[in-house]
C-alpha positions as CSV (number, residue, x, y, z in Angstrom):
1,X,-74.5,-43.7,107.1
2,X,-73.2,-47.0,105.8
3,X,-69.5,-47.9,105.9
4,X,-67.9,-50.1,103.3
5,X,-64.7,-52.0,103.1
6,X,-63.2,-51.4,99.7
7,X,-60.5,-53.8,98.5
8,X,-58.2,-52.9,95.6
9,X,-57.8,-55.1,92.6
10,X,-54.0,-54.8,93.2
11,X,-53.2,-56.9,96.3
12,X,-51.5,-54.9,99.1
13,X,-51.8,-51.5,97.4
14,X,-51.0,-48.6,99.7
15,X,-51.7,-45.1,98.4
16,X,-54.5,-42.7,97.4
17,X,-57.2,-43.2,94.8
18,X,-58.8,-39.9,94.5
19,X,-59.6,-38.7,98.0
20,X,-59.6,-42.3,99.4
21,X,-56.5,-43.6,101.1
22,X,-55.8,-47.3,100.9
23,X,-53.5,-49.3,103.3
24,X,-52.4,-52.8,102.4
25,X,-55.2,-53.0,99.8
26,X,-58.1,-51.8,101.9
27,X,-59.9,-48.7,102.8
28,X,-63.0,-48.1,104.9
29,X,-65.4,-45.6,103.1
30,X,-68.6,-44.2,104.3
31,X,-71.3,-43.4,101.8
32,X,-71.6,-39.8,103.2
33,X,-70.2,-37.6,100.5
34,X,-68.4,-40.6,98.9
35,X,-71.1,-42.0,96.6
36,X,-69.2,-41.1,93.4
37,X,-66.1,-42.8,94.7
38,X,-68.0,-46.0,95.6
39,X,-69.6,-46.0,92.1
40,X,-66.1,-45.6,90.6
41,X,-64.7,-48.5,92.7
42,X,-67.5,-50.9,91.8
43,X,-67.1,-50.0,88.1
44,X,-63.3,-50.6,88.2
45,X,-63.4,-54.0,89.8
46,X,-62.8,-53.1,93.4
47,X,-64.5,-55.3,96.0
48,X,-67.0,-53.1,97.9
49,X,-68.5,-54.8,101.0
50,X,-70.9,-53.4,103.6
51,X,-69.1,-53.8,106.9
52,X,-72.4,-54.9,108.5
53,X,-72.0,-58.1,106.4
54,X,-68.5,-58.8,107.6
55,X,-67.3,-60.7,110.7
56,X,-66.5,-58.3,113.6
57,X,-62.8,-59.1,113.6
58,X,-62.5,-57.8,110.0
59,X,-64.0,-54.4,110.8
60,X,-61.9,-53.3,113.7
61,X,-61.1,-49.7,113.2
62,X,-63.6,-49.2,110.4
63,X,-65.3,-46.3,112.1
64,X,-62.0,-44.5,112.8
65,X,-60.8,-45.1,109.2
66,X,-64.0,-43.7,107.7
67,X,-63.8,-40.7,110.0
68,X,-60.2,-40.1,108.9
69,X,-61.3,-40.1,105.3
70,X,-64.1,-37.6,106.1
71,X,-61.7,-35.3,107.9
72,X,-59.1,-35.5,105.0
73,X,-61.9,-34.4,102.6
74,X,-62.9,-31.5,104.9
75,X,-59.2,-30.5,105.2
76,X,-58.8,-30.5,101.4
77,X,-62.0,-28.3,101.1
78,X,-60.6,-25.9,103.7
79,X,-57.3,-25.7,101.9
80,X,-59.0,-24.9,98.6
81,X,-61.1,-22.2,100.3
82,X,-58.0,-20.7,101.9
83,X,-56.1,-20.7,98.6
84,X,-59.0,-19.0,96.9
85,X,-59.2,-16.4,99.6
86,X,-55.5,-15.7,99.8
87,X,-54.2,-13.1,97.3
88,X,-51.6,-14.5,94.9
89,X,-49.4,-11.4,95.5
90,X,-49.0,-10.9,99.2
91,X,-47.9,-7.3,98.6
92,X,-51.4,-6.6,97.2
93,X,-53.1,-7.8,100.4
94,X,-50.9,-5.7,102.7
95,X,-52.2,-2.4,103.9
96,X,-49.8,0.5,104.4
């Protein structure tokens, strides 16, 4: 697993781009299950840097941030599975 620091083209942007959350213009993204996002970011002019190439003081919290991103993606998948498994009419799922 490689972790990248992604910097938005809009300085200071805070918000989501797809499943990736940015804070003050930066996000730490692992390449596990995020290859498509990294390709998108590179193609759209985001700066994508391998954290191994950065000074240590610039990568504090990178592992935690990448793990949060992974957990958010897992959470979204679980919510989608739950929504698909839950009947749209609760009365249909109730047994009498």
